C-alpha positions, 0 to 999 in steps of 0.5 A: 810228524806222528805222535804215536810210538811204535814198537817193532820186531827187528827180525834176525837172518840167516845166510843159507849159504855163502860163496865167495866168488872173487876179490874186487880191486877195492878190496871188498868181495864179490859173493853169493848168498841166500838170506833167510829171514827169522820170526825171532829178533831183537825189539825196538821202541820208538817214541817220536818228539821235537827235541832235535835229539836222538837217545837210545836206551836198552840193554847190551849198549856196548857200542859207543853212541856214536857208532851205533847203527841205530843212531847212525841210521836216525841221524841219516834222517834226522831234519831240523828238530826232529827227534826220538827217543829209541829203547832196544831190547837186545836178543840177537847175539853181536858178532854171531852172523845173525844180522843184529845191527843192520836189522836194527839200522833197517828198522830204525830207517823204516820206523822213523821214515814213517813216525816223522812222515818222511815219505821216502819209498823203499828204494831210497831207503836201501840206498840210505842203509847201504851207507851203513852196512852191506846187510842193511838193504835186505832187511829194508827190502823186507824179503828173504833174498837171493844176493850177489855182488857184494850183497847189494844185488838182491832178488827176493825169493819165496823159500818153503817152510822151515824151522831152525835150531841155531846154537851160539857159541861164546864167542864173538867174530868180526867179520873183517877178520875172516874176510881179510884172512889169507886162507879164505877161499875166494874163487867159488863159482857162481851158481844159478838159484836151482843149483842151491836148491839142488844141493850144490852150495856151502859156506865158504867161511866155514872151514876157516872159522871153525879152524880158528874158534874151536867153540864154532867146531864144537857146535858144528859138530853137535848139530851135525847129529840132526842134520846138515850144520852150517854156519851163517854168514862169518859166524859164530852162530851155526844152525840146522833145519827141520820141517816142523817146530816140534822137531827142532824143538826135540832136537834142542832137548837133546842138546847138552844143558848150559848151551845157548840155543834158539828155535825160530821159524824161516819167514819170506816177509818181514813183519815190519811192513805189516806193522807199519801199514 
């Protein structure tokens, strides 16, 4: 076991679009989406030990430890007396569609596989991550990606450089509520990657979420002044994109005071693999 500790960025993501293409007999949905990784997110610190215990400390730990994806990810890998103290500095809002819990789980799998010297390859870690949540494998894969199926069929994609202005409305949107809603559109025809780059895409959850959550509708209207505004995932965060950081920062300065707004750069490769190398 490596005895050194690790401090890692656990990156957020955006869904640049989200099409629901059908409902499966098992109740899950078939979809298409494009995951854009960001250079912004949570920070996780890992200190391995031989205590046989997994302990989690840090900010905004409002989920029971047994249900927390960080702890569950660690326990998936744990063997014998292997233990770890994990500290979370939380910035990604819960229920915002930015993938915070999934990213934290993936970062934990990668970090402890490295520190505990388990030698599991990326594919194995992705399969373990899928047990924790549909978005965990893309974070383990470490690359912005086109996703199909239930989000499990991933094709790495290199996206052009973009900066994003993201608004965080003051609401938490449960994914299950949106995917089970009777008014959700579930019959969008599948598209090819080229169609997305040609502008043929949307978020099938956006109209429904905006109707159910006035805070999201307000955020979409505010960002529409600067370009196309879009919901990420099932929300609640909304975003628009810019060519440069300066443009995104200028737009943020024009927003009403008191809003929770983030400027972040889209990245193709997660910083995790560089840090672990």
